[in-house]
N, CA and C of each residue as an Amber inpcrd file, in Angstrom:
protein
   759
  55.7720000  61.1190000 132.4220000  56.0700000  60.6960000 131.0510000
  55.3730000  61.6440000 130.0720000  54.1040000  61.9770000 130.3760000
  53.3570000  62.8600000 129.4700000  54.0240000  64.2180000 129.3940000
  54.4480000  64.7470000 130.5730000  55.0870000  66.0560000 130.5780000
  56.4310000  65.9740000 129.8370000  57.1260000  64.8610000 129.9530000
  58.4030000  64.7000000 129.2460000  58.2070000  64.7530000 127.7290000
  57.1240000  64.0900000 127.2520000  56.8360000  64.1070000 125.8180000
  56.5080000  65.4930000 125.3460000  55.7050000  66.2260000 126.1640000
  55.3130000  67.5780000 125.7790000  56.5360000  68.4970000 125.7720000
  57.4320000  68.2930000 126.7770000  58.6090000  69.1400000 126.8300000
  59.5330000  68.8590000 125.6420000  59.6290000  67.5570000 125.2910000
  60.4420000  67.1710000 124.1060000  59.8890000  67.8240000 122.8640000
  58.5540000  67.8340000 122.7430000  57.9360000  68.4630000 121.5890000
  58.2230000  69.9500000 121.5760000  58.1980000  70.5570000 122.7630000
  58.5220000  71.9850000 122.8600000  59.9280000  72.2850000 122.3940000
  60.8950000  71.4480000 122.8130000  62.2890000  71.6370000 122.4550000
  62.4700000  71.4700000 120.9640000  61.8100000  70.4810000 120.3810000
  61.9230000  70.2470000 118.9460000  61.3310000  71.4420000 118.1530000
  60.2480000  72.0220000 118.6960000  59.6650000  73.2000000 118.0520000
  60.6420000  74.3750000 118.1240000  61.3140000  74.5000000 119.2430000
  62.2950000  75.5670000 119.3930000  63.4310000  75.4060000 118.3790000
  63.9120000  74.1670000 118.2470000  64.9900000  73.9040000 117.3060000
  64.5480000  74.2030000 115.8730000  63.3190000  73.8310000 115.5410000
  62.8300000  74.0790000 114.1950000  62.6710000  75.5600000 113.9740000
  62.2720000  76.2910000 115.0040000  62.0840000  77.7350000 114.8490000
  63.4130000  78.4380000 114.6210000  64.4660000  77.9040000 115.2380000
  65.7880000  78.5370000 115.0880000  66.3090000  78.4610000 113.6870000
  65.8070000  77.5170000 112.8790000  66.2750000  77.3770000 111.5350000
  65.5680000  78.3000000 110.5690000  64.4490000  78.8990000 111.0550000
  63.6800000  79.8070000 110.2130000  64.2180000  81.2270000 110.3500000
  63.5250000  82.1640000 109.7560000  63.9460000  83.5720000 109.8490000
  63.8830000  84.0260000 111.2810000  64.7360000  85.0000000 111.6640000
  64.8090000  85.4630000 113.0480000  63.4910000  85.9990000 113.5330000
  62.7210000  86.6680000 112.6790000  61.4710000  87.2670000 113.1180000
  60.4100000  86.2060000 113.3960000  60.5200000  85.0410000 112.7390000
  59.5150000  83.9990000 112.9570000  59.6000000  83.4410000 114.3480000
  60.7980000  83.3240000 114.8980000  60.9640000  82.7060000 116.1980000
  60.3290000  83.5390000 117.3130000  60.0840000  84.8290000 117.0510000
  59.5230000  85.6930000 118.0780000  58.0230000  85.5850000 118.1400000
  57.4180000  84.8350000 117.2020000  55.9850000  84.7310000 117.1820000
  55.4540000  83.6220000 118.0710000  56.3270000  82.8110000 118.6750000
  55.8950000  81.7460000 119.5300000  55.4560000  82.3400000 120.8790000
  54.1760000  82.3000000 121.1430000  53.6480000  82.9460000 122.3320000
  54.0630000  82.2590000 123.6400000  54.5260000  80.9980000 123.5320000
  54.8760000  80.2870000 124.7440000  56.3650000  80.5100000 125.1460000
  57.0610000  81.3000000 124.3450000  58.4660000  81.5940000 124.6940000
  58.5800000  82.7500000 125.6610000  59.6230000  82.7390000 126.5150000
  59.9010000  83.8610000 127.3840000  60.5500000  84.9550000 126.5270000
  59.9800000  86.1440000 126.5660000  60.4730000  87.2320000 125.7130000
  61.3740000  88.1750000 126.5070000  62.4740000  88.5600000 125.9360000
  63.3660000  89.5430000 126.5350000  62.8450000  90.9320000 126.1900000
  62.5340000  91.7070000 127.2050000  61.9390000  93.0350000 126.9940000
  62.9280000  94.1670000 127.1260000  63.8640000  94.0500000 128.0520000
  64.8000000  95.1200000 128.2670000  66.0870000  94.5300000 128.8710000
  67.2110000  95.1450000 128.5080000  68.4930000  94.6770000 128.9780000
  69.2840000  95.8390000 129.6040000  69.6880000  95.6420000 130.8410000
  70.4600000  96.6820000 131.5610000  71.8630000  96.1410000 131.8450000
  72.8350000  97.0590000 131.8030000  74.2000000  96.6760000 132.1430000
  74.6520000  97.5450000 133.3070000  74.8770000  96.9250000 134.4180000
  75.3390000  97.6160000 135.6300000  76.7190000  97.0940000 135.9640000
  77.7550000  97.9140000 135.6940000  79.1230000  97.4360000 135.8870000
  79.4340000  96.3780000 134.8510000  79.8350000  95.2130000 135.3250000
  80.1110000  94.1100000 134.4060000  78.9890000  93.1000000 134.3810000
  77.8420000  93.4570000 135.0050000  76.7120000  92.5150000 135.1100000
  75.5940000  92.9500000 134.2000000  75.0120000  92.0060000 133.4820000
  73.8900000  92.2670000 132.5900000  72.6030000  91.7880000 133.2540000
  71.6420000  92.6760000 133.3930000  70.3440000  92.3480000 133.9650000
  69.2840000  92.3590000 132.8540000  68.5170000  91.2830000 132.7660000
  67.4770000  91.1370000 131.7510000  66.1120000  91.2360000 132.3500000
  65.2500000  92.0790000 131.7420000  63.8600000  92.1390000 132.1390000
  63.0800000  91.3470000 131.1290000  62.4010000  90.2910000 131.5480000
  61.6600000  89.4230000 130.6450000  60.1660000  89.5040000 130.9000000
  59.4220000  88.8160000 130.0600000  57.9730000  88.7790000 130.2280000
  57.5690000  88.1500000 131.5350000  58.4210000  87.2440000 132.0550000
  58.1100000  86.6270000 133.3570000  58.1200000  87.6410000 134.4700000
  59.0890000  88.5800000 134.4450000  59.1630000  89.5840000 135.4920000
  57.9210000  90.4980000 135.4620000  57.5180000  90.8510000 134.2430000
  56.3280000  91.7490000 134.1360000  55.0920000  91.0070000 134.6280000
  54.9160000  89.7580000 134.2380000  53.7510000  88.9720000 134.6660000
  53.7400000  88.7910000 136.1810000  54.8960000  88.5280000 136.7760000
  55.0060000  88.3970000 138.2310000  54.6160000  89.7060000 138.9060000
  55.0780000  90.8100000 138.3480000  54.7490000  92.1200000 138.9100000
  53.2660000  92.3580000 138.8510000  52.6280000  92.0150000 137.7310000
  51.2030000  92.2400000 137.5710000  50.4310000  91.3670000 138.5640000
  50.8030000  90.0940000 138.7250000  50.1370000  89.2060000 139.6700000
  50.3110000  89.6930000 141.0940000  51.4900000  90.1320000 141.4350000
  51.7650000  90.6040000 142.8040000  50.9640000  91.8600000 143.1260000
  50.9530000  92.8330000 142.1680000  50.1780000  94.0650000 142.3960000
  48.7050000  93.7470000 142.4760000  48.2000000  92.8380000 141.6680000
  46.8130000  92.4370000 141.6990000  46.4230000  91.8580000 143.0880000
  47.2760000  90.9900000 143.5930000  47.0080000  90.3820000 144.8890000
  47.0270000  91.4270000 146.0190000  47.9650000  92.3630000 145.9430000
  48.0430000  93.4170000 146.9290000  46.8170000  94.3110000 146.8960000
  46.4170000  94.7030000 145.6960000  45.2450000  95.5630000 145.5610000
  43.9810000  94.8620000 146.0600000  43.8210000  93.6160000 145.6560000
  42.6380000  92.8510000 146.1100000  42.6510000  92.7060000 147.6250000
  43.8030000  92.4720000 148.2080000  43.9060000  92.3210000 149.6900000
  43.5070000  93.6200000 150.4030000  44.0230000  94.7530000 149.8980000
  43.7030000  96.0370000 150.5090000  42.2110000  96.3480000 150.4000000
  41.6290000  96.1110000 149.2260000  40.2370000  96.3940000 149.0150000
  39.3780000  95.5080000 149.9290000  39.6540000  94.2110000 149.9490000
  38.8730000  93.2710000 150.7890000  39.0160000  93.6490000 152.2630000
  40.2330000  94.0320000 152.6970000  40.4570000  94.4150000 154.0650000
  39.6110000  95.6210000 154.4860000  39.5560000  96.6040000 153.6170000
  38.7580000  97.8010000 153.9350000  37.2650000  97.4910000 153.9340000
  36.8160000  96.6830000 152.9840000  35.3700000  96.3320000 152.9380000
  34.9920000  95.5600000 154.1710000  35.8380000  94.6150000 154.5980000
  35.5210000  93.7990000 155.7960000  35.4730000  94.6710000 157.0170000
  36.4030000  95.6400000 157.1620000  36.4110000  96.4990000 158.3240000
  35.1470000  97.3670000 158.3960000  34.7240000  97.8690000 157.2290000
  33.5020000  98.6870000 157.2210000  32.2940000  97.8150000 157.5200000
  32.2660000  96.5900000 156.9990000  31.1480000  95.6950000 157.2390000
  31.0710000  95.3120000 158.7110000  32.2050000  95.0640000 159.3430000
  32.2110000  94.7150000 160.7720000  31.7610000  95.8970000 161.6030000
  32.0540000  97.1090000 161.1850000  31.6600000  98.2840000 161.9220000
  30.1530000  98.5190000 161.8550000  29.5730000  98.1290000 160.7400000
  28.1220000  98.3200000 160.5530000  27.3020000  97.0720000 160.7890000
  27.9750000  95.9180000 161.0020000  27.3010000  94.6300000 161.2350000
  26.4290000  94.2200000 160.0650000  26.7880000  94.6200000 158.8680000
  26.0330000  94.2190000 157.6700000  27.0060000  93.6800000 156.6330000
  27.3820000  92.4260000 156.7750000  28.3210000  91.8260000 155.7860000
  27.7220000  91.8170000 154.3970000  28.5750000  92.2220000 153.4300000
  28.1520000  92.2220000 152.0530000  28.6600000  91.0240000 151.2890000
  28.4930000  91.0990000 149.9690000  28.8880000  89.9960000 149.0950000
  30.4110000  89.7300000 149.1690000  31.1940000  90.8190000 149.1590000
  32.6600000  90.6920000 149.1610000  33.1260000  90.0160000 150.4440000
  32.5650000  90.4160000 151.5630000  32.9470000  89.8090000 152.8340000
  32.5610000  88.3270000 152.8750000  31.3730000  88.0030000 152.3920000
  30.9340000  86.6070000 152.3820000  31.8590000  85.7470000 151.5320000
  32.3130000  86.3000000 150.3700000  33.2220000  85.5520000 149.4990000
  34.5590000  85.4020000 150.2010000  35.0590000  86.4780000 150.8350000
  36.3210000  86.4140000 151.5520000  36.2820000  85.3960000 152.6800000
  35.2010000  85.3860000 153.4230000  35.0870000  84.4420000 154.5500000
  35.0010000  82.9950000 154.0300000  34.3600000  82.8200000 152.8650000
  34.2510000  81.4760000 152.2910000  35.6250000  80.9750000 151.8650000
  36.4510000  81.8720000 151.2650000  37.7910000  81.4880000 150.8210000
  38.6450000  81.1640000 152.0480000  38.5940000  82.0390000 153.0740000
  39.4010000  81.7880000 154.2810000  39.0030000  80.4710000 154.9460000
  37.7230000  80.2180000 155.0400000  37.2440000  78.9830000 155.6500000
  37.6820000  77.7460000 154.8490000  37.6440000  77.8690000 153.5320000
  38.0490000  76.7470000 152.6730000  39.5310000  76.4610000 152.8900000
  40.3500000  77.4930000 152.9070000  41.7820000  77.3110000 153.0910000
  42.0890000  76.7580000 154.4830000  41.3910000  77.2540000 155.4990000
  41.5950000  76.7630000 156.8650000  41.2390000  75.2430000 156.9330000
  40.1730000  74.8880000 156.3100000  39.7660000  73.4560000 156.3160000
  40.7700000  72.6020000 155.5590000  41.2960000  73.1230000 154.4670000
  42.2950000  72.3760000 153.6810000  43.5340000  72.1110000 154.5210000
  43.9930000  73.1540000 155.2200000  45.1970000  72.9810000 156.0240000
  44.9320000  72.1120000 157.2320000  43.7590000  72.2900000 157.8630000
  43.4230000  71.4930000 159.0420000  43.3360000  69.9990000 158.7350000
  42.8330000  69.7100000 157.5500000  42.6530000  68.2910000 157.1600000
  43.9960000  67.5310000 157.1010000  45.0980000  68.2750000 156.8860000
  46.4070000  67.6500000 156.7640000  47.3190000  67.9050000 157.9630000
  47.1220000  69.0260000 158.6480000  48.0500000  69.4120000 159.7080000
  47.4680000  69.4130000 161.0760000  46.1280000  69.3140000 161.2030000
  45.5220000  69.1940000 162.5200000  45.8570000  70.3670000 163.4380000
  46.4000000  70.0360000 164.6000000  46.6550000  71.0560000 165.6170000
  47.7470000  72.0470000 165.2110000  48.5120000  71.7240000 164.1580000
  49.5540000  72.6220000 163.7050000  49.0400000  73.6660000 162.6770000
  47.7350000  73.6690000 162.4550000  47.1430000  74.5230000 161.4370000
  47.4790000  75.9850000 161.6620000  47.3730000  76.4520000 162.9290000
  47.5610000  77.8480000 163.2540000  48.9300000  78.3330000 162.8500000
  49.9260000  77.4470000 162.9510000  51.3220000  77.8650000 162.6610000
  51.5540000  78.0330000 161.1650000  50.8680000  77.2430000 160.3480000
  51.2710000  77.1910000 158.9450000  50.1490000  77.6630000 157.9800000
  48.9690000  77.9810000 158.4870000  47.8740000  78.3120000 157.5880000
  48.1810000  79.5730000 156.7700000  48.8930000  80.5390000 157.3460000
  49.1640000  81.7570000 156.5880000  50.0760000  81.4790000 155.3860000
  51.1520000  80.6780000 155.6380000  52.0540000  80.3630000 154.5390000
  51.4140000  79.5100000 153.4420000  50.7000000  78.4730000 153.8870000
  50.0630000  77.5640000 152.9250000  48.9990000  78.3100000 152.1060000
  48.2430000  79.1870000 152.7710000  47.2090000  79.9560000 152.0620000
  47.8370000  80.9030000 151.0640000  48.9260000  81.5570000 151.4770000
  49.6260000  82.4830000 150.5640000  50.2020000  81.7430000 149.3630000
  50.7890000  80.5790000 149.6390000  51.3570000  79.7900000 148.5500000
  50.2580000  79.3600000 147.5850000  49.1630000  78.8830000 148.1170000
  48.0430000  78.4140000 147.2250000  47.4940000  79.5760000 146.3760000
  47.2250000  80.7250000 146.9760000  46.6420000  81.8240000 146.2430000
  47.6290000  82.3570000 145.2080000  48.9030000  82.5100000 145.6010000
  49.9000000  83.0240000 144.6710000  50.0570000  82.1110000 143.4690000
  50.2020000  80.8170000 143.6840000  50.3680000  79.8720000 142.5970000
  49.1220000  79.8340000 141.7190000  47.9380000  79.9010000 142.3610000
  46.6790000  79.8990000 141.6440000  46.5930000  81.1000000 140.7040000
  46.8650000  82.2850000 141.2020000  46.8040000  83.4810000 140.3770000
  47.7990000  83.4530000 139.2600000  49.0110000  82.9140000 139.5450000
  49.9950000  82.7750000 138.4620000  49.5250000  81.8180000 137.3920000
  48.8970000  80.7120000 137.8070000  48.4750000  79.6910000 136.8380000
  47.3410000  80.1980000 135.9540000  46.4110000  80.9460000 136.5450000
  45.2520000  81.3730000 135.7360000  45.4880000  82.7060000 135.0310000
  46.6780000  83.2720000 135.1490000  46.9460000  84.5300000 134.5000000
  46.8830000  84.4270000 132.9720000  47.0160000  83.2010000 132.4370000
  46.9000000  83.0010000 130.9850000  45.5570000  83.3930000 130.4500000
  44.5110000  83.3690000 131.3090000  43.1660000  83.7810000 130.8910000
  43.1490000  85.2570000 130.4810000  44.0910000  86.0110000 130.9860000
  44.0780000  87.4770000 130.7650000  45.1930000  87.8950000 129.7750000
  45.6720000  86.9200000 128.9960000  46.6560000  87.2390000 127.9690000
  48.0980000  87.2600000 128.4530000  48.3450000  86.8820000 129.7040000
  49.6890000  86.8620000 130.2210000  50.3050000  85.4650000 130.0290000
  51.6130000  85.4220000 130.0900000  52.2910000  84.1330000 130.0830000
  52.4720000  83.7020000 131.5290000  51.9090000  82.5670000 131.9290000
  51.9330000  82.1400000 133.3720000  53.3380000  82.1550000 133.8870000
  53.6120000  82.9220000 134.9790000  54.9570000  82.9500000 135.5460000
  55.4580000  81.5600000 135.9980000  54.5220000  80.6870000 136.3830000
  54.9010000  79.3580000 136.8200000  55.3230000  78.4670000 135.6740000
  55.2240000  78.9620000 134.4290000  55.7840000  78.2340000 133.2940000
  57.2610000  78.5310000 133.0980000  57.8350000  79.2500000 134.0810000
  59.2520000  79.5790000 134.0870000  59.8820000  78.8650000 135.2670000
  60.8870000  78.0230000 135.0370000  61.5030000  77.2620000 136.1240000
  62.1800000  78.1790000 137.1200000  62.5390000  79.3980000 136.7270000
  63.1210000  80.3660000 137.6470000  62.1400000  80.8130000 138.6770000
  60.8720000  80.5780000 138.4980000  59.8370000  80.9450000 139.4590000
  59.4970000  79.7580000 140.3640000  59.3250000  78.5800000 139.7740000
  58.9270000  77.4180000 140.5680000  60.0500000  76.8590000 141.4520000
  61.2980000  76.9820000 141.0140000  62.4170000  76.4940000 141.8150000
  62.5320000  77.2270000 143.1410000  62.4890000  78.5700000 143.1730000
  62.5400000  79.2610000 144.4840000  61.4110000  78.8520000 145.3980000
  60.2030000  78.5790000 144.8490000  59.0880000  78.1310000 145.7000000
  59.4460000  76.7780000 146.3110000  60.0540000  75.8870000 145.5200000
  60.4630000  74.6110000 146.0610000  61.5480000  74.7450000 147.1200000
  62.4750000  75.6560000 146.9050000  63.5810000  75.8630000 147.8660000
  63.0390000  76.4500000 149.1660000  62.1100000  77.3940000 149.0840000
  61.5080000  77.9740000 150.3130000  60.8190000  76.8630000 151.1140000
  60.0770000  76.0330000 150.4520000  59.4050000  74.8980000 151.1110000
  60.4360000  73.9540000 151.7120000  61.5140000  73.6760000 150.9850000
  62.5880000  72.7790000 151.4620000  63.2150000  73.3330000 152.7490000
  63.5100000  74.5950000 152.7590000  64.0710000  75.2270000 153.9600000
  63.1260000  75.1650000 155.1390000  61.8570000  75.4390000 154.8860000
  60.8520000  75.3950000 155.9640000  60.7040000  73.9910000 156.5240000
  60.6900000  72.9880000 155.6370000  60.5750000  71.6080000 156.0960000
  61.6760000  71.2420000 157.0680000  62.9290000  71.5320000 156.7170000
  64.0300000  71.1160000 157.5580000  64.1830000  72.0580000 158.7740000
  63.7990000  73.3040000 158.6720000  63.8230000  74.1780000 159.8230000
  62.8750000  73.6770000 160.8840000  61.6430000  73.3370000 160.4460000
  60.6340000  72.8230000 161.3970000  61.0830000  71.4710000 161.9650000
  61.7170000  70.6320000 161.1230000  62.1970000  69.3440000 161.6060000
  63.2790000  69.4890000 162.6560000  64.2300000  70.3940000 162.4150000
  65.3090000  70.5890000 163.3870000  64.7870000  71.2260000 164.6600000
  63.8530000  72.1520000 164.5170000  63.2890000  72.8310000 165.6970000
  62.5200000  71.8360000 166.5770000  61.8820000  70.8750000 165.9350000
  61.0700000  69.9010000 166.7100000  61.9160000  68.7650000 167.2460000
  62.7930000  68.1950000 166.4370000  63.5210000  66.9640000 166.8260000
  64.9890000  67.1400000 167.1040000  65.4950000  68.3740000 166.9830000
  66.9150000  68.6480000 167.2330000  67.7910000  67.7360000 166.3580000
  68.8090000  67.1260000 166.9520000  69.7570000  66.2770000 166.1820000
  69.1170000  64.9880000 165.6740000  68.0300000  64.6110000 166.3040000
  67.3130000  63.3990000 165.8420000  66.8270000  63.5520000 164.3770000
  66.6490000  64.8200000 164.0110000  66.2270000  65.0800000 162.6070000
  67.2570000  64.5600000 161.6130000  68.5500000  64.6840000 161.9690000
  69.6040000  64.2020000 161.0840000  69.8630000  62.6980000 161.2820000
  69.7440000  62.2410000 162.5090000  70.0230000  60.8230000 162.7650000
  69.0000000  59.9340000 162.0960000  67.7560000  60.4680000 161.9320000
  66.7380000  59.6680000 161.2790000  67.0640000  59.4170000 159.8000000
  67.8850000  60.2890000 159.2230000  68.2750000  60.0810000 157.8300000
  69.2880000  58.9500000 157.6880000  69.8540000  58.5240000 158.8040000
  70.8940000  57.4770000 158.7540000  70.3390000  56.1210000 159.2000000
  69.0150000  55.9600000 159.1460000  68.4090000  54.7080000 159.5510000
  67.7110000  54.0900000 158.3100000  68.1120000  52.8970000 157.9330000
  69.3790000  52.1880000 158.3130000  70.5970000  52.8710000 157.7060000
  71.7480000  52.5830000 158.2410000  72.9910000  53.2460000 157.8510000
  73.2980000  53.0220000 156.3730000  73.0460000  51.8210000 155.8970000
  73.3680000  51.5150000 154.4850000  72.5570000  52.3580000 153.4990000
  71.4090000  52.8380000 153.9540000  70.5520000  53.6190000 153.0790000
  70.7080000  55.1140000 153.2520000  71.7260000  55.5140000 154.0200000
  71.9300000  56.9380000 154.2710000  72.0790000  57.7660000 152.9980000
  72.8950000  57.3410000 152.0180000  73.0170000  58.1150000 150.7650000
  71.6880000  58.2730000 150.0490000  70.8940000  57.2150000 150.0240000
  69.6020000  57.2660000 149.3420000  68.6610000  58.2240000 150.0800000
  68.6980000  58.1520000 151.4230000  67.8370000  59.0540000 152.2180000
  68.2140000  60.4970000 151.9870000  69.4990000  60.7840000 151.9320000
  69.9540000  62.1670000 151.7150000  69.5360000  62.6310000 150.3220000
  69.7340000  61.7870000 149.3280000  69.3150000  62.1400000 147.9430000
  67.8160000  62.3830000 147.8950000  67.0950000  61.5590000 148.5980000
  65.6010000  61.7280000 148.6370000  65.1940000  63.0600000 149.2420000
  65.9080000  63.5070000 150.2680000  65.6150000  64.7980000 150.8550000
  65.9710000  65.9490000 149.9140000  67.1140000  65.8370000 149.2680000
  67.5760000  66.8740000 148.3480000  66.6930000  66.9310000 147.0920000
  65.9990000  65.8710000 146.8030000  65.1330000  65.8070000 145.6140000
  63.8090000  66.4940000 145.8210000  63.4460000  66.8210000 147.0630000
  62.1610000  67.3970000 147.3530000  61.9480000  68.7320000 146.6220000
  62.8430000  69.7220000 146.7300000  62.5860000  70.9720000 146.0200000
  62.5590000  70.7860000 144.4840000  63.4090000  69.8880000 143.9910000
  63.4090000  69.6270000 142.5400000  62.1180000  69.0160000 142.1070000
  61.6380000  68.0510000 142.9100000  60.3720000  67.3830000 142.5780000
  59.1990000  68.3790000 142.5770000  59.1270000  69.1970000 143.6420000
  58.0320000  70.1500000 143.7280000  58.0500000  71.1580000 142.5980000
  59.2300000  71.6720000 142.2960000  59.3510000  72.7140000 141.2660000
  59.1190000  72.1580000 139.8750000  59.6830000  70.9720000 139.5860000
  59.5000000  70.3970000 138.2580000  58.0740000  69.9510000 137.9950000
  57.4070000  69.4680000 139.0290000  55.9900000  69.0450000 138.8520000
  55.1580000  70.2630000 138.4250000  55.3040000  71.3590000 139.1720000
  54.4920000  72.5570000 138.8550000  54.9070000  73.1260000 137.5090000
  56.2170000  73.2550000 137.2770000  56.7110000  73.8040000 136.0330000
  56.3020000  72.9590000 134.8290000  56.4390000  71.6370000 134.9360000
  56.1250000  70.7370000 133.8110000  54.6640000  70.8180000 133.4100000
  53.7710000  70.8360000 134.3660000  52.3570000  70.8400000 134.0600000
  51.9000000  72.1830000 133.4570000  52.3730000  73.2760000 134.0470000
  51.9810000  74.6110000 133.5250000  52.6610000  74.8710000 132.1770000
  53.9430000  74.4630000 132.0570000  54.6440000  74.6990000 130.7940000
  54.0180000  73.9180000 129.6520000  53.6090000  72.6750000 129.9380000
  52.9580000  71.8720000 128.8820000  51.7150000  72.5270000 128.3800000
  50.9140000  73.0690000 129.3010000  49.6880000  73.7860000 128.9020000
  50.0130000  75.0490000 128.1180000  51.0600000  75.7730000 128.5140000
  51.4510000  76.9790000 127.8190000  51.9070000  76.6510000 126.4010000
  52.6930000  75.5960000 126.2440000  53.1640000  75.1790000 124.9240000
  51.9970000  74.8000000 124.0240000  51.0560000  74.0180000 124.5450000
  49.9050000  73.5640000 123.7430000  49.0410000  74.7520000 123.3340000
  48.8450000  75.7050000 124.2660000  48.0350000  76.8790000 123.9090000
  48.7450000  77.7040000 122.8400000  50.0850000  77.7750000 122.9500000
  50.8440000  78.5070000 121.9110000  50.7230000  77.8520000 120.5520000
  50.7610000  76.5010000 120.5390000  50.6190000  75.7770000 119.2680000
  49.2160000  75.9210000 118.6880000  48.2320000  75.9500000 119.5670000
  46.8570000  76.1170000 119.0820000  46.6480000  77.4800000 118.4340000
  47.2100000  78.5040000 119.0410000  47.0890000  79.8250000 118.4810000
  47.9050000  80.0360000 117.2220000  48.8500000  79.1310000 116.9670000
  49.6100000  79.2260000 115.7100000  48.8610000  78.6470000 114.5400000
  47.8140000  77.8420000 114.8240000  47.0420000  77.2650000 113.7340000
  46.1400000  78.3090000 113.0730000  45.7110000  78.0860000 111.8580000
  44.7550000  79.0140000 111.1850000  43.4790000  79.1140000 112.0130000
  42.9000000  80.2900000 112.0680000  41.7290000  80.5330000 112.9310000
  40.4980000  79.6940000 112.5160000  40.3890000  79.4450000 111.2200000
  39.2090000  78.6450000 110.8060000  39.2800000  77.2100000 111.2510000
  40.4770000  76.7830000 111.6330000  40.6730000  75.3910000 112.1360000
  40.3790000  75.2850000 113.6050000  40.6150000  76.4070000 114.3530000
  40.5520000  76.3530000 115.8180000  39.3470000  77.0880000 116.3930000
  38.2880000  77.1850000 115.6290000  37.0930000  77.8720000 116.1130000
  36.5600000  77.1690000 117.3890000  36.5180000  77.8910000 118.4990000
  36.0280000  77.3520000 119.7540000  37.0160000  76.5490000 120.5840000
  38.0650000  76.1070000 119.9460000  39.0540000  75.2890000 120.6600000
  39.8090000  76.0630000 121.7310000  40.2950000  77.2810000 121.4600000
  41.0360000  78.0240000 122.5030000  40.2240000  78.2380000 123.7750000
  38.9280000  78.4940000 123.6750000  38.0960000  78.7090000 124.8660000
  38.0840000  77.4600000 125.7240000  37.8530000  76.3200000 125.1060000
  37.8070000  75.0460000 125.8410000  39.1860000  74.7340000 126.4280000
  40.2380000  74.9640000 125.6420000  41.6150000  74.6900000 126.1090000
  41.9600000  75.5580000 127.3080000  41.5340000  76.8440000 127.2640000
  41.8220000  77.7350000 128.4040000  41.1330000  77.2600000 129.6560000
  39.9230000  76.7740000 129.5110000  39.1820000  76.2840000 130.6940000
  39.9290000  75.1340000 131.3150000  40.4570000  74.2340000 130.4980000
  41.1740000  73.0940000 131.0420000  42.5500000  73.4500000 131.5640000
  43.3820000  74.0570000 130.7280000  44.7730000  74.3010000 131.1160000
  44.9300000  75.4110000 132.1510000  44.1560000  76.4820000 132.0400000
  44.3310000  77.6190000 132.9560000  43.4980000  77.4290000 134.2260000
  42.2460000  77.0640000 134.0970000  41.3880000  77.0130000 135.2810000
  41.4740000  75.6590000 135.9690000  41.1200000  74.5820000 135.2840000
  41.1270000  73.2820000 135.8970000  42.5330000  72.8250000 136.3300000
  43.4560000  72.7870000 135.3620000  44.8040000  72.3440000 135.6940000
  45.5010000  73.3370000 136.6090000  45.2130000  74.6470000 136.4710000
  45.8200000  75.6270000 137.3590000  45.4000000  75.4420000 138.7940000
  44.1020000  75.2110000 139.0290000  43.6300000  74.9400000 140.4030000
  44.1830000  73.6640000 140.9600000  44.2480000  72.6170000 140.1560000
  44.7650000  71.3280000 140.6050000  46.2380000  71.4860000 141.0200000
  47.0510000  72.1450000 140.2450000  48.4680000  72.2850000 140.5470000
  48.7180000  73.1610000 141.7750000  47.8920000  74.1660000 141.9710000
  48.0130000  74.9850000 143.1990000  47.6590000  74.1260000 144.4060000
  46.6560000  73.2910000 144.2780000  46.2300000  72.4050000 145.3780000
  47.3020000  71.3600000 145.6630000  47.8840000  70.7810000 144.5990000
  48.8830000  69.7430000 144.7260000  50.1500000  70.2410000 145.4600000
  50.6670000  71.3980000 145.0530000  51.8750000  71.9110000 145.6750000
  51.6280000  72.2680000 147.1290000  50.4230000  72.7450000 147.4340000
  50.0530000  73.0700000 148.8070000  49.9480000  71.8030000 149.6610000
  49.3140000  70.7750000 149.1130000  49.1470000  69.5490000 149.8400000
  50.4720000  68.8440000 150.0970000  51.3390000  68.8190000 149.0800000
  52.6450000  68.1880000 149.2370000  53.4900000  68.9480000 150.2420000
  53.4020000  70.2650000 150.2420000  54.1190000  71.0260000 151.2630000
  53.6500000  70.6660000 152.6460000  52.3540000  70.5160000 152.8900000
  51.8300000  70.1560000 154.1890000  52.2360000  68.7340000 154.5740000
  52.2410000  67.8580000 153.6040000  52.6100000  66.4610000 153.8850000
  54.0820000  66.3840000 154.3040000  54.9560000  67.0850000 153.5910000
  56.3820000  67.0350000 153.9380000  56.6310000  67.6570000 155.3010000
  56.0060000  68.7760000 155.6160000  56.1880000  69.3920000 156.9220000
  55.6330000  68.5470000 158.0160000  54.4370000  67.9640000 157.8120000
  53.8290000  67.1360000 158.8610000  54.6980000  65.8920000 159.1060000
  55.3180000  65.3560000 158.0520000  56.1760000  64.2020000 158.2090000
  57.3720000  64.4910000 159.1560000  57.8660000  65.7260000 159.1700000
  59.0070000  66.0920000 159.9590000  58.6360000  66.4840000 161.4000000
  57.4370000  67.0200000 161.5940000  57.0840000  67.4870000 162.9040000
  56.0570000  66.6230000 163.6170000  55.5740000  65.5790000 162.8990000
  54.5760000  64.7200000 163.5220000  55.1240000  63.9550000 164.7080000
  54.2280000  63.6460000 165.6620000  54.6290000  62.8940000 166.8540000
  54.8330000  61.4210000 166.4710000
């Protein structure tokens, strides 16, 4: 309900902006900005701020991974673990424990995917601290994440239970349509939950920055701590936990 109210406020702000001068509507920092437009044949390809932010997050993760990998290899060769290796081991252990607490003996199969999902979503969520527009505030980013999880859930269910995976949806027979709708709602639920929470924070931060500076002294810093760090970490944890719960439900004995 809270996210719905915030989204409604966002839409009303968008409508109000469209009635103003064209240049004014471009000042809303929470809007997705069109940066470049390409035409290939009869198809138009748009490069937006979301694509750039996703590219920055991806490159950052790759660079950090390569650096940590090299540092760990050197530390293992000299048997003198440093600060970076200790931090890396702490993060890996934390993620392993998180996955094990929900998936038990299946941890080894899924820990890489769940850890990647958690870290990627976390970095996307906290990118607002560095002046970027969080990619997860774009439904075009969160929906594919939900679809990937949806495919994995049913792939694992079919692999484990064969045709019983489908027959379980028909128990009882009268509730088959509801069961099917419930399964199809999983990717929508996962994607909308993440999108709604991050988008609401992005909209509020945009509105705060639109206020006169003498009114908002100190407020942006506190707001960034809540919306980017606290809420960002919570949402990364929630989507990871829900993914594990859905998968465990299909492959559990």
